[in-house]
N, C-alpha and C positions, 0 to 999 in steps of 0.2 A: 526819832527812829531813822534809819539810814539805809543806803545800800552800800553793801561792801564788796569787793571782788580781788582777786589777786592770782599770781601765778609763780609756781616754784620749780626750780630746774631738780631732778631727781637725780642726774647722773652727775653733777658737779655744780660750778658756780658762773655758767654761761650768763651772759648779760640778758636781761628780759628787756625786750624793746619797749620804750615807753609809748610808743603808739599803740601796743597791744592793751596795756592797763587803762589807758585814756579812752580807746574805744568801748572797753568793757564798762567803764565809769559812765561815759556818756549814754549807755544803752539803759541805765539805771537813774537817770536824772530826775525821774519822777518819783523816785524814793527819796531825794535829796536835794532839792531845787536852791537850797541856801548857800552851801558852801561844796568845794570839793578838796581832796587832799590826796597826796601819793606819798609813797615811799619807795624808792629804788637802791638797792643794794645787790652786790653780787649774787646771782643765783635766786633772787627773790624779788618780787615787786608786789605793793598792795596800794588798795585805791579804795576811797569812801567818798560817798555823795550824802551832804547831812541836811536832814531836817530838822531844823533847831527848835528843841522844846525845853531842855534844861542846860544852863550856862550858855547863854546865847552870845555873850560877847567873848567866851574865851574857849568854847569847845571845839576848836577845829581839830581835826585828825589828820594822819595818825598821831596818839600820843605816846609817851615814853615815860620810863621812870629816870631818877636822878642821873643815873652814870651811862643814860642811853644803851642799856644792855638788852632792853625789851620794848619792843614797840606794838601796837596793837590799834585795830581798826574795829569798830564796834556798830552792831545794828540793834537796837532794842531801848530798854529803860531798866534800871536798877531802883527799885522803888525805896529801898533801904540806904539810898547812898548817903544822905546825912549822917547817918548813925555809921556805916560802914568807913566813911571819910574820917569821922571824928576816933574812931578805934585805931585807925591805920597813923593819922597825926600824932596819937597818944602813945604809939609804939616806935616814935622817931621818924617815921616817913614825911617826906616833905613833897605836899601837894600843892600846885600853884593855880589851879584851875576850879571854877564852879560846876563842872562837868563831870558826870557819872563815870564818863569813859575813863577817867585818869585813875580809877581805883584799879584797874584790870591789871595793869604791868605791877603795881604795888602787891597785888594779892598773888599774882605769879613769883614775886621776889620770895615771898614768905612760905607758899604752899605748892608750888608748880602745879601739877595736874590736879592736886586735891583744891585747888581755887574753884572748880566748879561746883563742887558740894557746898561750897559758902556763899555762893552767888543766888540771889534771890531777885526773880523778876522775869522779865521776856527778853530773850538777847540771842544773837548769833556774834559769836567772838572769833575773830583770827589775831593771833598773837605770835610774833617772831622773835626767838631767843636767838640773839646776836652771837654769843658765846657758843652755845650748842650748835649754831646754824640748823635751826629747827623750828618748823611751823605747826602750831596746834590750833585746831578749829574746834569750837564747840558750840552746843545748842540748847536752848531752856529745856525744862523738863516735860513741857507738854506741847511743844512743837508750835510755838506762837511766831516765832521769828525764824523764816525760811533760809536755809543754807545747802546750796547745792555743789557738786564737786564732779570732776571728770579727770582720769589719766589719759593723756594722749601721748603715747610712747613715754619719752623721757620727762614730759612735763605734767606736773598738775596744776589744774586751774579750779577756781571757788568762785562763786558768787551768789548773791542773796535773791538772784532769779536767774532761769536759764537764758534767757535773753542776753545776760550779760557774759555767759561763757559762749553762745554764739558769735557776739560781736567782736571776740577776740581774734578772729580768723584762724583759729586753730581746731576749732569744733565744728562739725560738719551734722547738719539736722539729718538724724535717720531716725525712722519709727522703730520702737521697741515693741514688738506684737505681745511680749509678756505685760509690759504696762498698760497697754491698751486694753488686755484682759483683764487687768486689775479695775478700770473703769467698768466694765460690764458685769463685774462680780459685785463691787462695793458701791458703785455710784460716785466713786471717790478716789482720790491718788494718795495713799497713804503712805508710800516710799517703804524702803528705800528704791525700789524701782520707780523710774518715770516712765514717761511716754518717748524719752529721746534714748535713743541706743548709745551706752556707755556713759549716760548722766546718771548720778545717784543722788538722791535726797538723804542728808545726814539725819540719822534717826532722832527724835527727840530723846532728850537725856543721855545724849552721846557725844564723845568728842573725839577726834580723828588727829593724830601725831604723824607728822610727816619729817622724816630724817633721811635726808640725801646719804647715799653710801651704804645705809643698812642692807642687811640681807633681805629683810621685809621694809621697805621704806615706808609705807602707809600701815599703820595699825589704828583700828577703830575699838574703842572702849566704852562702857556703859559706866557713867557715874552715878546714875539713878535708875531705878525701876519701879514702874507702880506695882504696888502690892496692897493684899488686904488681910485681914486676920484669917487663920483658919476657921471653917465653918463650925459655929457651936463657941467660939471665941470671943465674937464680936461684943462690943460694950452693949448691956441690955439697957443700963440708965432707966430706973425706976420712977425718978422724979422727972416729969415733963417741965415743968416750970425751970428747973437748973439747966436742964439741957436746952431749953430755948435760949435763957440768958447767955449760955455761954456761946451759942452759934450766934446770937445776935451780935456779941461783942466782938468777935471774929469777923463778921461780915463787916461791921463799922471800921474796924481796923484795916481791912482790905481795901475797902472803898477810900478811906482818908488817904493812904499811902498812894493811890492811883489819881488822887485829885492833886499831887505835888507836881508843879509844872511851872516855868516861867513863862506860860502861855495860858489862854483861857482854856478851861476843860469842859466839853459839852457832853451829850449822850444820846443815845438811841433810846427811843421809847415806842414799842409797839402797841403796849395796852396789855400785854401779858404778864403774868406774875413775876418773871425773872426781871426783865427790864424796868418794871415798875419799883420792883424793891431797890433796885441800884439808884434809879432816879430819887426815889423818897430819900435813901440815904445821903446821897450826894447833895440834896437841896437842905437835908437838915445841917450838914457840916458846913457847905459852902455857901448857903444863902439861895433864896428860890430864883434868883436872876440867872440860873444856869440854863444855856440853851439846850431844848431837847429836839430831836428831829423823828420825824416817822413817815411810814410810806401810806399812801392812799392807792389800793389797787382797784382799777376800775371792773370790779365785779362784787356785787352785794353779797357774796357769799363768802368772800376772801378779804373784805375791807375790815380793818381794826382801827380804824380812825377813832371812830366814837369812843371805843375802850380807853385810846390813849387820851383823849380829851378829859373823860371822866377822872383817868388817873392825875393828870396835871392839875385839876380842878379840886380835887382832893386834898393834893399836897399843896396847892396854894402857889405853885408856879405858875410861868406864862404858859399859854396854849402851845405845842409843838410846831415847829417848822414842818410844813407837809410837802412832801415830794409826791407828786402825781404819777402814776405808772400804769401805762395801756399794753394792751396786747402787740400794737404796733411797736411800743417802746421797746420789747423784748427783742422783737426782730432786728431793729434797728440797732440795739444795743450788742446784740450777740457777737459780732466781729470783734468789738472792742473788749468784751468779757474774754473770749477765747485768748485773745492777745495778752491780756492781764494774767489770766489764770494759767496759760501755757499746757493747758490740757483740756480733752473735751469735756465740757460742763452739761450735766442731764438737767439739773435743776434750774429751770426758767427764773425761778424767783432772784438769783443771783446777779441777774441784768439789773433788777430793782434796787439791791444794794450798791452795784457800781453807779447807779444814777445817784442814790440817795449821798455816796460820800462826794459825788461832784457838788452837790448841794451844799454840803459842810464846807467844802473851800470855798466855794463861792461866798459863802456867809464869812469867809476870812479865819475860819477855825481850823486848827491843826490837830486837836486830840479830842476823842470820844469815849464814853466807857459803853459797854454793852454788857448782855447778860449771858452770853454763851459760858457754858461749864455748869450751871445749874441741872439742866437734863442730864448730864452725864454722870455727875456725883449722886443724883438724887432720883435716878430711876424715872426720870420724865416722859419718857417715849411710851406710847400706848402699846407697843409689841412686848412689853414687860409683861403687862396685864393679859396679853394673850399667851404668853408663855407661862404664866403661871395656871391658866386653865389646862393647856396641854400637860403640863407638869402634873397636875392632878390625875389626868387619865394614865400616867404611867407609875401608878402607883405598884404595879404588879412588874417586879423585873423580867425583862426579856420579851415581853409581850409587845413593847412597841406601839401601843394603841394609838397614841397621836401621831404617829406616822403613818399608819394606815387611814386615818381621819384625813390628813393632809392628802394623801394619794388619790384617795375616792374623790375629794373635792375637786382636785385638778383633772380628774378624768371626766366628772360629770361637766365641768366647765369647758373642756376642751381644749385645755391649756397643756402644751407639750410640757414633760417632766423627765427628771433625772432617774438612772436606775437608784433602786432601793438602797444599795451599797453608797451611793455618794453622801447622802445625810450623814451616815455613820462615820464617812471618812472626814467629812467636815467638822462635824463634833469630837473626834479624836484629835483633830488638829488645835483645837482651842479646848480641850480638857474636859470636854462634856456637852450636853444641852446648853444651846444659847439663844437668848430672845432675836438677836440679830440674824441669825441664820434664815428664818423667815421674812425678814424684811427685806434683807439683801436679795433673797430667794426671788422677788417680784421681777426685779431687773435681770436677774441672772437667766431668767427663761428665756431671754431676748437672744442668747447664744444659740440656743438650739433652732431659734427661727431665723436669724439673720446671719450669722457667721459664714464667711465664704471659706474656701478651701485652705489657705494660708491660717486663718485664724482657727480653723476647727482642728489643725494639727496642734496648735497651741493649747488647744482645749482638751486635747487627749494626754498632754504632757505636763502641763502647768498644774501647780498645787497653790491657787493664789492664799487658800487659808492657812497653809503650812508658812507662807511667806511673811506672815504678820508676826514670826517669831515669838509666840508666847511661852511664856516660862511652864511648861507643863507640870513640872515638879511641885510648883506654888499652885499653878490653877487648879490642879485635881483636888486640892484642900480647901478652895474657897466656896461659898455657897454659889449656887447657880445664878443668882441675881448679880453677885458682884463679877463673876466671869463676863456676864453681859455688860457691865460698866466697863470692864477692861477692853472688850471687844469695840464699844462705842468711842470710847475716848482714843483707842488706837486708829482707828478707820475713820467714822463720821467727824468727830471732834476736830482731829489733827489733819486729814485728810481732805475735809471738805467745810466744813464751817470755820476753821482757822485759815484755810486756803481760798476756795474760790468764794466763800461769803465773807472772808475776813481781811487778813493782811494783804492778798493779792489785788482785790477790789477797792480797798480803801487807800493803798498806797499807791495805786494808779492814780489817784487824784491828791497824791501828798498828805493822806490822812493817817495818823496813828490810832490805832484801836487798843483800847484797855480792857481787862477782863478781870473784874474783881472775884468772880467765882472760880478762877484759875489762880488763885493766889495759894501758895504751898501751905498755908497753915488751914486753909478751908478744906483743901483735899485731904491733908491729914485727919482732921476731924471727922470729915464724913466717911472717910473710908473705914475707920474702926467701928462705926456704929453697927448696930443690928440692924439687919434689913427691913423689918418692921418701921424704922424710922425713915426709911426711904419709900417703900411702897407698903403702906397699912391696909391690908385687905386689898381694894381697888382704886385706893387713895394715892396718888403718884405726890412724890415732892414733900410727904407728910410734914417733915421738920420743918421745911422752908415755908409751908402754908402757915403754920402755927407761929412762926415770926411774923409773917406777913400781917397775921390778924391784927398786930399791934400798929403796923404801920400805913396799911392801904384799905380801901373799901371791901367789904367781905365778898361782893362780887367778883373782884380782881383777885383776892387772896383764894378763892375757892374755884376760881375759873378752870374750866378744862384746858387740858394743852390744845393750843390752837399751834398745828405748824406751818410756819410763814412759807406760802407757796404762791405760786403763780400759774395760770392755766397751761397745762402741758401742750394742748392742741395749737398753742400759737404758731407754730409752723405749718400747720395744716388746714389754715383757715381758707375759705374760698373767697376769691381765688387763691391758688396756692401761690406764695412770694416767687418771685422770679428766680432768686437765688437759691432758695429751697428747691426748686426744680432742677436747676444747674447742677446741685452738689448730688442730687439723687439722681441724675440722668445714667443711662446705661453706660455711657461713655465714662463719666467721671467715677462710678463704681467699679468699672471694669479697670481704670487707671489706678485706684488705689489698692484694690484687688482684697479689702478687707470684708467685703459683704456680698452675700449672694443675690445677684442682681434680679433673678426672678422672684424670690421672698420677698424683696424689697417692693418691688412692683405690686406685688399681690396684697401685701398688708397695707400699704399707704391707702388703697380702695378699700379692703375688706374691714378696717377697724370702725369705719364711719357707721358700718351698719350694726356695730356691737353696742349692747345697753351702756349708757354714761354712767359712770361711777363704778362699773363692774370689776373685778378683778381681772378678768380677760381682758377687757378694753384697757385698763389702766396697764397691764402688762406691755401691752402693745404699743400704746402711746409712749411709755418710758424707753421702750426699745427703739422707736423711730426715732426719739428726740435724742437719743445717744449716736444713733446712725448719722444723723444731721451734725451732732456736734463733732463727731470724729471727721466726718468729711471735711468740716470747717476748720479743724484743727490742723489738718493734713495740707489744706489749701494755704492756711496763714504760715505755716513753718517749714513743709515740705515741697509744695508744688503748687504755686499761685496761679495756675491756670484752670482750676475747676470751676470758678465762677465767678461772675461779676457781684461783687457785695455792695449791699446798700450804703449810702452814705450814712455814717453814725451821728447819733444826736450829740450836740455840745462838744 
C-alpha cells in the first residue's frame, strides 16, 4: 500500500511547485514510511509514499513503460500480479521489476481506460499519459483504497487522504453541511460528498479523466457497477454439496492470493464466523505459525476473546495477540481516530481498531487479513431478519401495515419521527423497501433532536438517499434482499468498515488490510445466488455456515452475528471528561453552529434516566456521540480552539 498525491494544471502547462507535492507527500508519510518518489513535468506533478510489501528492492514509484510515455503512482495490491506480468511479457512487453505497480503503464498501452476492467485487487491509481497530456485516476470496485480530489480554480489536486490535499496550501478546510448530514443519515461517509467543501471522494468502480484544454476537462465514468440477477432469475442450485464445494474453492483461492507478499501476512481474529473462516483457510495454506490479533473489550458482554481462543485452539494455531481496550482508551484515542478518519466517527469501537493496528505495527507486521464483506454479500446483519418480518406484514398492497407498526412504536416510545411521506421518499430513492432504512433511521432521528438552524435548512433541502446514485432501472428488478445488500455495500461497507474501521485506521499505523471476501470472484458467485442461500428462514449467511462446518467448531460455525462494538456512553461517564464538556459547551456549540444548544444541554442529562438498552436511549446515545464526534472533527480540521484534548495513547 502507499499514499499517492498529485496536482494538474487545467488551464495549461504551468510548473507545479515542488514544494506543493512534497508537502502533500509528507502529510501521507504514515501510509508509506519506506520510500518516497516524485514526478515533475510541465503542468503536472505526482507523488508517492510507499509501504513496501511486494518487490521490496525495486518497487520505487513513479513507474513507467519502456518509452516513458506513461507514468503511474499506485496505492494498493494486484493479487493476480504474477499472472498478469507473465501475460504482458508473453505479449512482448519488457518489465524490469518485481513490483505489481509496473503492470499499470503496460496495461494502459494495451487498453487505455479499459485497463480498469482488467484490474483485480484493491487499488487507487493515478496515470499520466505524456503524449495526451492527460491524467487518469481510478479506484477499485468496492472502495477499499481511498482517493480524494478537488478542483481549485484551474488546478486539480488528488490524494489518498484529505490531509494530503490540505497540506498543499491550495485547499482551505471548510465544512460541507451536506456531508455532515450524510454522517447523521448513515453513520458513515459513503461519498462522493465529504465533510469538506469542494472535496470529493472518487466512487468505487469509477475513474476520472482529466484533459486540460477540453471543454469538459474533468470527466467521471463508471467502469463497473454492482448488479444482481432479476428477482426470480437467481441461481436456485438444488445440490447443497455442489454449492458448498464451489464456494469453498473460491474462498480458498481468494485467501491464497491475499497471502502473496514479500513480508509475513497476519490476520485479525475476533472469534466470529467471518474472521475465523479466513484464519482457518490461511493457516491451512500457509501453516499454523501465522500471527493473529484480537481485541479484548473491558466489558464481559462485549468481550470476544474466549471465542477467538477457541477458534485458534481448534485450528491448531498459536493463541491470538491481545490488545486490551477500555472505555478510557476510547476517550484517549478519539482525537487520533478523527484525525485518521477525517470525518466524524460515531462507532466508538473504531478506536479499538486504531489501537489494534498500532499493536500489529509494534509487532513488526505490515499486512493482515480480515473478514469484512461476508455480512455484506450474505445478509449477515440482523435488520435483514427484521425486514423479512415487516415484509410479511405488507402482503396487502397499499396498506403499508409495517409502516403503521413502526410509527406506533415510535409514538409509544416518545421518540420523534419523520412525516409518513418521508419513508416512501427514501424507499423510492433505492428502488423499494430496504432493510437498511430502519437501521440507519435510529441515528437519523437525532437530526430532529439536535440540528441547529443551518443544519435544519440542509435537512429540508438534502436528499441523502438519492445521493447514493442507485441504478433504479436495475434495482426495481432485484429481490428486496439484494437491494439491501447493495445499500449495505455502498454505505456501511465502503463508507464505514473500509474507511473508519479499515484503511484509514490501519494505514494510520502503516498496516495494510486485505479482504478475501471482497475478492471479485467471491462477489460474482454470491451475487447470482438465490436469496435463500444468504438468508434461509432466519439463518443468516447460510451458505458460509455450511462451508464453515467443515473448518470450524460447530459453536463458531453456527454462532449468531455479534456486531463488534464498544460502549456508546464512553463520552458521558461520570465525571464527564473535560474535553467533552468543552466541545459541548454553549460557547463551542454556538461557534460551530451545527446543533441546537438547548437540546444538546437537555439530552445530555435526560438520557441518563432512560432505560439502558432501549431504542429511545440508544437513539439519544448515538445522537450525542455524533454531536461530540462532529464537534471534535470541527476542532481538528476547522477551528482548533474548541477544547483542550487529552494526550492520545501510544
